[in-house]
N, C-alpha and C positions, 0 to 999 in steps of 0.2 A: 478359580472357581471350586468355593468350597470345596473339602471332601466329606463331609460330616455335616447335614446339616442337621439343628436344633430347635423345634420350634418354639421353642424356647417363646405519618404516613396517615393522616386521617384522609388521606386518597387512597381508596383500596379498587381493584377491579371488579368490573363488573363480571361474574360469571356466568357467561351463556350457557343454554340447555345444550348447545352444539360442543361437547366438546372437544369436536377434531376440529373447529376452527378455531384457530393461532391467533386472528383479531382479536383485541383487548381495549374496551372502550373503559373510561375511567370515571365513575361517579363516587362522590360525597355521603353514602347514608349511615354512615355508624348511630348508633343509638348513645348517648353518651352518660345514661342510669346504666346498659347492660351493661357498656364496655367497662365501666368503671365497676361491677359486679362480678365480672367473669375475669376481668383479668386478677381482684383478688380470691377468687377461688382458686385459679389456676398458680398464684403464686404462693398460695398455703400448699397446694399439694406439691408444687414444686421443694419447699421448704420442708415439709415432713419425708420425701423420698430421697432429700438431699440429691435434688436433681441437677443434671447441668446446663439442661434447658429445656423448653417447653412453649408450645404455641395451639393458640385456641384461636376457630375460628366460626362465628354463627353465621348462615345464610338462610336468610327468608324464600323458603322453597318455591313458590313460584315465581317471583321475580327476579331470582339468582342474584337479589342484591344483598352482600355483607352487612349485618349487622353489630357484628361485635370482631375484633381481631387484638389478640392479648397475646403479650411473649415475647419473645426471640423468634424472627422469621427464621424457619429451618430451611439449612441448603436444600440442594435434591439426596435423596437417600433412599437406599431398600426399604421397601412395607410390606408389613405382612398382609396391611389390606388389599394386596393384589389379587389374592386368595379367590374375592367377589368379582371380581372383572373375569377371573381365571373359568367360576363357576360359569359365567354368563354365557361366555363365549364357547362351553363346553352346548352347554343348554340349547343355543341357539342352533345348533348343528342337528338337533334333534334325535340323535343319535344316545344320547343317555337320560335318564329322569331321573329326580329327586328321589325316587323308591327303588333306584337300582342299590344292589347289593356290591359292595366294595369288601374284600379282604385285607383287612393292615396289619394281619397277623399279633405276632407282639410287640407291636412298633418299632419293629428294624427290619430294615430294607436293604439287602446288597444290590446293588446294580454296577456291574462291572466291578471300576474302581472306585465307583462311588456307594457312600451308605446312607439311607436318609434312616432319623431319628425322630418318630412320633414323640410328644411332648413325655407322654405317661410310659415310656419303652421300659424305665426299669420295673414299672409296677405290671409289666408283659401285655401291655397294648390293648387296643378294642376287639381285636378279632372282626368277626362279619360285620359290619353297619352297613345301614344305608348311606348316600351320599348326601344329603340333606346331614345326617347325623357327623360324619367325616367333615362335613363343611363346619356346622356348630363344635365340632370339636376340637378346629385346627388343627385337624390329622395331614400333616404334611405329603405322608404316603397315601392316602384317600385322594390330593388334590392329584399326584404325578399318577397314580392310576387312570383318576378320570380321563386325565391330558392324554395319556397314552394311548387311551381306548378313541379316542375323539380325533386326536390331530397325527397324522401319521409323522412329522417331523419337528425340529426345534422351530424351525422356519416358518410351516404351516400355522403353528401358535402363534408366534411373533405379530405376523401377521394378522391374528384374529385380534390379537392385543392392542396392535395399530387402528384397529377400529375406535377405541373407547380415547384414543391419544396416548394411551401408554406406547414408549420406546425401548424396547432390549436391548442391553447396550453387549451383555453375554448371551447368546445364546442357549439355553438348556432344556430338555422335554423335563431333565428328573429335576432342576430349579425353580427357572423362572415360575411354575403355577404355584409357587407357595411366596412367591414376591423376588424373588435371589437373581439379580443382573439387571433389575427391573427400577430405574431410579425416577423416582416422584416426589414432589410436592405435597405438602398437607392439604395448599389449595387447589392443586391437579384431583388430588383423590377425593375431595369434599366435593368439587362438581363433579364427578363423575357418580357420587353415590345423589347428591341432589337431583341430578339427571332421571337416577332410579327412583325414585320419592317422585319426582313427577312423573314419571311412566311414559317418555319420550327418549329412555335409550335403548334402542335394538329391538327386537322382535316380543310383540306382546305377551305371548306367550313365556318366554322364558323371563321376560320380567317381571309376571307376576308367580314364576316360581321362586327367582331370587328373592323378593320381598316376603315369600313366605320363607324362605331359609333364613332371613334377616330377623325376622320375629323370631325363629325357632332358636335363632343362638343366643335370644337373649330371655327365651323360656326354659332354656333347656339345656343350652350350649353354654361355653364360657365364659360367655359375657353375664352370667346371671347378677351378677355386681349393678349390674344398668338396670335390673328391673326396679320401677316404682307404682305405687299404688296409688300417684296422681297420675300417670299419664303411663300408656302404651308404647314404648321402645322398641324399634327395630335398628339392626346393628351388628358390626360384625370388629372384633378385634382383631389386634396386629402386635406379637412382638417376635423381634426380630437383634440379633447381634448381630451389631455392626463392626466393621474392620476396625475399628480406632478402638476397640475394646468395649464400647459402650452398650447399650442396649436401647432398641427403641421400644415404645409401648404405646400402644395406640389404641383409640375406639372412634369409628366411625359410624355416623346411623343418621335416623330424623323420629322425627314424633311429634303430633299422636299416630304411631303406627299408620293406622288406618284411613287418617285422614290427614295427610303430613304436611305441619305448616310453616318446620323449622327442621334444618339439616346442621348440625355440627363433627366436627372433627377435635379429636384431644390427641394432641401427637407430643408424648414425652421422652428424651433420651434421659437416663442416668447410667450409672458406671459399673452397681453391680449389681447379681441377684440377690434377692428373686426379683424376678421380671414377668409381669403380666399385662398384659394389654385391659383386661377386663376388668382386674380387681383395681389395676392403678391408675388408668384413664378412664374406663367406663363407670366410677363413684362421679368422677367431675362432669361429665356428659349427666351424668342424672343429679347431680345440683341445680345443673345450669337449667335444663326441661322441665324441673319441678319450681325453679324461680320462673322461669319466662311463663308457664301454665296460668302460676297464683298471678301473675301480674296482669295477664290477657284477664282471667274472671272477676278482675276488681272492675275493669275497666267496664 
């Protein structure tokens, strides 16, 4: 386990609302026009970033049907998008609220032999913030402190994540809440976020809180590059250094935020810094959302 954490095929499976169900039905639901457009958007972004690989999946919220799947199918890897499942698990216990305060100090936290670093540690950190702010700002320390307050140990936390279909490979209450030690695929993450958009995932009050946090992340958090004046977007960023030295930059969410029609995930693996899920993946998400809403308006 890492000692220093820096936050830095036409046949497509039908994604069931119940992500704990491992059975998979196969249906062909691709929208050929959308497929071509999404592939072009992704390839242009990969070229701009000199990225090694990337994947975009577009899902229809209510049916779970996949309307576009472009790029290279990514193998299971660690993902910063797990933070959403971590916060939902904590909210479902009713021991924390989004308005609760957490002190992330100067962005550096030493826990035994481990050291957590927030992405802005070199600027002095965020100090005292709410749990919602910590989520929107992708604070590793806020994620850890929220999980530690809520769960007695790493095993209890891993069991909570398993309810959403996520399996923890290396249990650690320090690292797991930010996505380390939890291997997942873009499709699995998208299915989870799609269930949130549907309102079918977990406790209703907790899901409503998560929806507010996802909207906040776009309007006031690190996902601001995904803001659109054409459609309201809700989502979360993920930025993760990978064992091979690359970085995974991701954005996953849905739109319109208050009446979701589509959920989308953009996952990109690139070699070097800078690495920003909001800036590098969120902008592709925004392009897809605006294209779909403009096309639907013409119908």
